[in-house]
PANU-100046 format. One record per residue: residue in one letter; z, y negated, x negated of N, C-alpha, C, O, CB in turn. Coordinates in steps of 0.001 Angstrom, whole numbers, plus 500000, padded with zeros to 6 digits. Atoms other than C-alpha are relative to their C-alpha. Glycine has a CB too. Layout:
! residues N
AZYXZYXZYXZYXZYX
...
***
This chain:
! residues 216
M499683499858498584205345432931333531500652498702500487501555498192499825500939501229500247
N499445501260499506206114429825335658501166500235500961501511501375501274498911499183500694
L498825499921499136209050429043337941499716500818501253500551501624501664500465498603500387
R500332499265498777207279430402341022499953501503499732500442502289500543498652499519500569
D500073498574500328206582433733339309501398500590499823501673501699500280499169500216498723
H498642499502500205210216434075338262500689500261501341501323501299501530500820498999499165
F499324499847498722211452433539341808499310501032500884499972501707501673500067498665500716
S500704498972499225208760435730343348500465501389499588500657502260500436498476499873499815
R499567498693500485209837438632341163501443500292500361501835501451500493499822500086498504
A498589499804499680213481438069342003500270500028501499501409500233501918500821498915499363
A499824500190498563212889437701345754500626501214500682500335502360500337498668499691500641
M499417498969499149214956439674348253499640499665501434499689498504501840501554500101499811
N500347500275498606213887440086351850501218500189500901502213500797500507498846500914500461
G498884499964499067216121439778354900500498501391500332501686501663500160499615499323501245
P499543498643499656216216443420356046500676500714498837501655501435499031498832500831500480
Q499403499367501171216968444569352508501444499539499802502337500359499588499171499692498750
M498659500512500234219979442281352147500948500346501143502116500654500908499956498499499803
L499138499743498849221290442837355681500484501439500052501527501726500640499271499666501277
T499620498588499946221398446597355170500707500482498733501012501669498618498777500843500240
M499335499602501229223032446591351736501449500395500257502122499809501104499936498877498978
S498606499579499908226342448398351349500887499007499264500401498186498487500184501423499426
L499064500870500716229471446615350146499936500234498502499996499286497718501424500222500498
D500078499695501432229208448417346813498766499373499366498836498871498244499987501512499778
Q501217500618500527225620447195346358500174498493499862499726497906498877498802500312500905
R499779501446500070226660443611347127500954499649498857500750498654498161500559499477501337
R499085500224501116229571443852344676499244500081498665499439499248497779501155501032500033
R500740499819501246227227445112341969499105498797499720499043498315498589499159501281500057
I500886501147500169224757442282342547500792498774499551500359498053498652499249499702501310
L499187501145500382227508439672342327500485500112498558500482499121497826501188499864500939
R499571499807501389228841441180339078498867499682499034499072499021498016500490501440499781
E501157500252500863225348441087337580499688498504499928499363497990498857498771500774500512
C500280501442499987224853437455338648500998499249499120500613498363498357500047499451501444
L498980500667500813228147436389337063499799500287498517500007499410497678501401500441500433
Q500263499655501404227280438250333849498821499197499464498868498707498336499724501514499852
R501162500795500432223888436514333673500381498541499807499948497892498855498856500111501023
L499602501399500096225488433146334305500854499766498759500707498742498092500763499572501260
D499159500132501189228067433711331560499164500036498715499524499411497717501053501114499972
A500839499863501193225275434619329115498885498962499941498068498972499020499399501386499951
F501111500949499884223018431742330152499932499055498803500946498517498358500132499193501288
D500242500931501102221499429679327348499002498961500482497805499231500586499472500742498718
E500860501029499425220146426419328699498952499488499021497958498892499435500836498852500485
C500901500560501004218409425572325431498593500579500096497624499927499711500555500242498615
Q501306499373499862215583428001326177499567499893501457499973500706502288500032501488499529
Q500286500301498599214040426590329349499312501152500712499669501467501847499144498762500098
T500698498900499329211668429486330091500959501138500312500968501675501420498838500512499134
A498999498950499782214438432037329628501004499556501053501467500362501860500726500350498681
G499057500519499020216718429788331647499484500075501413500227500441502323500344498593499679
E500582499909498664214355429615334603500009501438500496500294501698501665498571499449500003
R499994498586499614214062433384334608501411500447500373501612501131501377499446500877498855
A498615499615499737217837433819334419500503499399501311501167500083502091500901499563498844
M499511500634498785218516431302337192499311500543501238499903500551502318499807498505499920
A500655499337498873215926432964339423500780501247500391500949501544501573498538500363499652
L499263498759499751217915436177339054501439499742500441502146500674500826499996500864498750
I498666500360499534221123434307339907499935499310501361500662499679502284500693499092498978
L500066500758498749220119431858342642499428500823501151499881500694502288499163498753499804
Q500558499168498929217998434358344577501076500835500678501229500752501897498908500914499448
P498953499205499349220877436797345150501088499148500653501599499509501713500631500927498994
L498983500869499420223344433943345759499586499547501399500376499624502339500246498783499094
F500464500452498691221229432567348600499853501183500964500185501076502144498661499252499864
A500188498832499136220397436040349915501326500497500557501416500815501742499305501124499232
L498685499561499534224061437047350107500629498986500952501562499316501684500927500239498812
S499534501026499062224647433772351990499146499961501256499396499155502152499996498629499332
G500823499930498801221949434679354519498689499257499942498059499037500977500758499497501123
Y501229500786500132218979432754353130499015500638499032499412501226498026500326498590499541
K501054499572500915215680433700351553499515498774499234499065497788499816498820500693500769
L500356501121500867214943431447348597498668500277499328498487501317498694501098499747498944
K501332499823500585211344430963347480499640498795499142500035497664499424498939500207501105
A500538501082500828209687428951344737498736499501500686497619499910500367499706500480498516
E501096500511499180207544427054347183500113498482500017500756497926500908500036500597501459
P499849501457500080207198423398346155499719499327501339498715499612501993499069499433498932
V500083500652498694207728421181349195500043498496499816500907497967499118501145500467500930
E499991501463499983206844417537349658500768499543501232500371499831502361498544499418499996
K499213500548498890209495415823351783500195498533499713500832498162498727501381500739500175
G500012501416500312209124412092352056499096499784498802497926500167498824501432499468499724
T500801500234501215207950411039348612500522500826498828500150500579497681500009498503499629
H499436499179501071209892413664346651499489501432500106499305501961501203501540499976500050
R500462498616500057208695417094345552501158500905499584501697500768498486498806500147499013
F498925499060500268211302419853345743499433501307499455498306501690499769500822500258501271
D500473498804500688211073423041343678500078501262500851499196502118500782500787500201498748
L499718498764499289212488425653346039500331499702501455500762498598501788501153500762499330
V499649500151498591212967426192349767500687501272500473500239502375500158498742499694500867
A499264498858499466215474428459351526499952499961501523500203498920502132501470500001499496
T499991499865498543215115429684355114500912501159500375501045502113499608498557500223500560
N499021498964499707217645431809356969499340501255500573498237501215501120501045499471500973
F500543498691499664217161435487357729499862500249501498499050501079501906500862501057499408
I499988499673498578217807435365361478499111499065500822499219499003502046501418499950500527
G501042500734499296215008432981362317500364498622500484499645498057501309499569500771501130
G499678501369499630216791429666362685499019499024499379498279499374498459501420499654499579
D500977500971500506214829426493362064500541499172498834499851498284498334499569499072501120
D499457500774501108217140425176359356499395500458498682498981501608498538501525500119499955
R500464499652501333216028425073355756500726499139498984501177498032499278498470499824499878
I499333500688501099217517424061352452498961499742498912498304500672498444501212500837499446
L500907500362501079215425422199349888500812499910498711501883499304498680499262498651500303
V499244499913501253216469422808346283499241499291498883498055499535498661500265501480499618
D500522500671501189215895420548343284500660500668498797501887500716498711500280498434500031
F499528499130501075216232422595340089499705499293498681498541499141498311499317501423500058
T500192500853501169216799420594336876500718500547498769501859501001498858500487498593500298
F499379499670501274217461421425333219500248498706499220499342497889499052499108500984499182
N499649501178500795219295418779331171499911500328498516500554501272498055501418499498500356
R500070499762501445218368418599327503501226499474499270501585499995498214498754499356499426
D498851500569500704221392416478326618501314500640500423502366500293499885500063498507500237
A498812499255499561223858418789328432501105499086500523502283499433500439500539500837498855
L499018500928499441225578415785330053499862499949501520498764500133502045499828498585499391
P500094500141498542226458415344333751499064498856500371499069497806499728501394499764500614
R500951501026499567223792413377335564500742498908500763501742499167501433498878500617500881
S499299501154499422224730409913336793499360499480501277499907498581501916500060498889498995
M500659500555498821222279409386339635499173501049500732498759502062500170499114498830499604
V500904499225499158220330410922342480498775499119500237498930497941500561500688500439501368
P501195500839499836216698409736342728499998499213501307500379499722502361498758500858499933
A500053500862498813216205406838345127499135500609501099499390500395502284499465498617499627
K500878499374499005213432408835346828500773500961500899500491501078502091498853500744499305
I499201499066499211215994411423347920500928499232500939501106499627502091500816500935499078
H499175500848499133218336408721349248499183499518501195499648499570502334500563498791499210
E500851500519498927215469407258351256499637501101500990499652500887502203498724499375499419
M500382498897499118214401410635352605501154500421500896500969500632502095499519501192499181
L498837499591499218217917411588353700500343498961501066500695499313502192501202500228499081
A499683501065499052218474408212355358499045499998501187499383499509502265499962498649499304
S501001500001498927215319408759357413500103501206500928499425501245501955498622499953499404
L499902498792499181216356412162358821500690499709501327501703499012501366500755501095499245
G499370500133498700217131412266362517501193500923500136501352501854499348499003500280501095
A498802499198499811220372413740363847499680501457500302500486502343500015500835499422501110
D500349498625499636218529416828365093499185500708498925498735501835499133499232500006501298
D500730499368501105216790417524361774500980500835499181501931500282498627499292498928499100
P499029499138500675218536420554360185499818500102498489500479500919497847499932501360500583
T500267499920501438217209419926356660501231499627499183501912498642499469498834499089499626
R498955500301500970219756420060353849499409500081498600498357500687498396501206500972500151
I500487500025501381219358419503350107501112500451499068502268500057499223499500498582499608
I499104499635501081221001421157347114499297499663498690498185500125498438500397501517500067
M500531500331501309220421419681343664500807500771498958502028500626498883500050498458499737
V499344499141500985221205422129340833499656499517498600498483499412498243499579501483500185
S500191500434501373221698420918337267501082500645499153502230500743499588500037498443499881
A499077499213500822223359422790334404501367499343499857502388499993500081499405500224498631
S498729500691500230226031420181333666500483499238501219501519498575501172499867499052498842
G499574500641498767226197418868337202499836498495499999498936497948499362501414500331500265
Y500092501444499783226834415256338151501350499356499743502390500008499833499517499685501432
Q498755500720500253229403412625337324500827499918501283500263499827502374499709498582499449
P499140500012498812232414412561339679499722498846500953499735499039502169501432499947499579
R500237501140499117231647409074340991498692500161500772498571499690501903499977498700499193
T501263499742499313228093410164341831500219500999501128499696500819502228498934500525499013
I499695498996498973229384413211343722500748499362501160500437499626502322500830501156499405
Q499217500648498955231903411083345617499135499085500850499258499072502075501151499212499390
S500886500911499275229272408488346547499077500757500946498887500357502094499174499170499020
V500902499187499177226877411153347826500758500609501175500250500639502296499344501114499154
R499212499377498934229641412871349812500319498994501095500242499319502280501299500594499435
E499654501022499020230665409621351497498787499569500817498903499275502006500612498794499304
R501180500503499298227113408653352375499281501060500818498802500782501917499046499407499017
F500840498986499356225475411952353300500749501247500466500154502102501121498925500411499060
G499249498832499569228257414492353879499334501293499554498855501375498423500157499993501504
P500567498702500384226982418109353923498479500022499913497898501060499598500439501037500973
R501465500048500125223345416962353983499542500232498561498486500816498321499472498652500496
L500396499938501404223302416792350186501155500536499166502261499997499198499559498608499489
E499000499417500898225184418987347699499480499924498565498303500174498304500321501480500398
L500337500095501417225222418467343923500732501113499266501960501104499181500373498595499415
W499410498825500644225791421714342014499810499971498492498721499671498002499394501272500569
S500104499630501409226549422365338372499940501522499939500080502190500964501210499433499153
F499978498542500099226305425894337028501412500537500221501580501687500624499468500453498632
D498636499597499653230102426005337333500141500130501515500847501015501997501029498982499449
D499977499892498540229596425366341061499300501276500456499749501937501392499334498770500644
V500689498748499682227107428236341169500969501163499809501033502074500634498730500185499110
R499016498938500270229810430419339613501062500051501099501445501135501538500674499778498624
L498986500039498944232361429270342214499462500567501306500179501264502024500489498570500216
H500604499449498778229955430091345053499886501515499908500141502217500886498612499381500247
L500087498552500185229376433555343622501368500650500162501485501697500799499418500332498620
K498658499438499897233118434156343317500506499951501439501180500875501895500962499250499078
A499585500094498593233710432925346882499333501085500838499964501663501723499663498612500573
L500684498922499298231086435365348145500662501335499702500807502177500588498519500043499613
G499312498773500369232839438117346221501302500164500760501647501270501176500265500023498514
E498752499934499241236124437239347925499739500340501460500499501090502072500756498676499899
D500369499663498618234413437361351328499696501488500128500124502150501074498780499171500455
I500384498586499955232979440769350528501228500895499853501385501860500601498974500317498892
E498819499177500224236253442173349200500931499982501203501552500991501535500743499527498762
G499112500113498850238164440878352208499357500385501305500015500365502345500507498621500105
H500756499654498793235464441967354694500140498879501043500200499138502245500493501360500587
R499687501087499090235967438517356166498787499460500748498933498900501835500648498895499245
M501137500657499370232423437479356979498716500736499663498437500993498492499907498534499561
D501306499436500286229045439122357374498951498897500028499260497749500345499650501113501008
I501036501018500138225729437348356933499713499292501317499546498073501334498729500621499467
V500292500619498711225090436768360650501090498997500363500797497894500825499866501071501100
A498898500921499697228547435230361104499902498747499148500161497646499634501358500685499775
R500133501153500893227944432978358088498928499036500514499113497819500484499658500464498568
L501074500851499498224687431709359570500400499285501276500024498131501484498751500818500240
V499522500647498778226322431014362922500916498839499654500828497776500268500734501009500903
L499121501081500406229001428965361185499210498851499377499577497686499531501047500514499019
D500885501050500509226248427093359355499442499179501156499347497954501070498849500609499169
F500531500694498823224789426265362774501048499058500582500735497923500942499544501013501068
V498930500819499453228151424975363995500222498766499134500450497672499649501294500814500115
E499835501127500917228471422796360882498909498963500225499174497761500224499984500481498541
K501113500939499784225025421297361517500139499288501339499773498119501463498650500738499937
L499779500630498710225916420659365156501012498869499862500810497781500401500478501033501032
A498986501034500204229038418753364088499414498812499255499726497662499564501201500565499232
L500636501077500761226964416768361597499102499169500906499098497941500819499187500572498824
A500897500716499096224406415885364278500791499109500947500384497980501217499137500986500797
I499175500797499093227148414691366638500536498770499280500519497663499819501163500841500562
A499441501120500756228722412552363929498944498949499699499202497751499820500623500496498702
R501049500960500369225421410990362864499481499251501207499141498072501106498847500710499305
A500530500642498799224307410257366401501084499274500780500786498574501748499329501027500889
Q498859500584499311227805409108367456499994500400501472500277499597502361499990498470499858
A500027499486498638227434411308370516501396500404500427502248500678499582499037501189500118
E498739499526499478230338412227372775499870501490500288498780501974500591500413499212501272
L500051498557499842231274415892373126499485500407501373498853501456501502501365500593499768
R500452499603498668230561415893376854498485500010500132497956500547501105500586499079501034
H501458500017499960226891415311376079499390501230499344498174501418499391499481498755499326
V500509498805500671226614418583374133499884501135501004500790501342501811500916500408498819
E500198498846499119225204421604375977500740501198499411500225501888498531498475500319500183
W499162498955500592228010424088375297499468501395500304499806502347499600501430499873500504
R500550498679499710226106426943376924499166500511498821499209501692498478499145499956501281
A500811499611501160223704426931373976500890500419498843500580501369498124499080498846499568
L499075499644501075226636426986371564500627501369500253500766502163499323501097498932499860
E499412498699499674228231429942373396499033501126499758499417502195499285500458500029501436
Q501005498966500247224984431863373234499851500267498518499682501409498090498657499597500594
M500142499848501443224758431191369515501199500713499398501058501448498421499817498642499339
M498782499394500508228353432301368980500131501460500414500998502175499910501199499222500478
G499920498653499463227712435550370840500112501093498958500977501958499099498823500259500832
P499951498928501001227035437729367739501353500138499307501668501200498771498944499764498965
C498717499941500704230484436845366349501096500625500842502129501030500310500423498616499574
S498948499522499139232420438034369375499974501509500145500810502077500848499896499354501343
***
């Protein structure tokens, strides 16, 4: 079974996730953390299957549908694509890598740097690169300074932290999926303003108020 098959079998649809009870969401998070704790990176096929069963629910509980749909962006081929449940035009491209040497990676491919540098301020594309041992601290710092929230570098420990943060949101009833997606929109708006060096008076706040409506 290939990567696409693993993710297809693990797929969750929007209506299913949006209507889940708190108890169902808690159970899913517990199962994801248990799978992550038992993960054995040495067996790549088993690892792909396990990560499909972890990343799918993680993205779904964050408001995104994650599919194994290889995407060519610029000159780089991404393994997975996530789109949000409420029909926004943003998408997250995911690069999914297994390290045989179990060491943090020291670089991000130049093709990804070039692609990100070419994105316009109004392009909502984001990238998450997932690798078992993650990336070296200096690489993470360099990426953060250059691309901000456009590019995130995750280790499996980061995956665990995201799962735990979702669990805290659920336990505290602090944020539902729609609210999370609206905040994602606000983050992208701030990023677009910063990249374009626009002044706030040039932003159409009526559109922002309409988008914020579901949270009020």
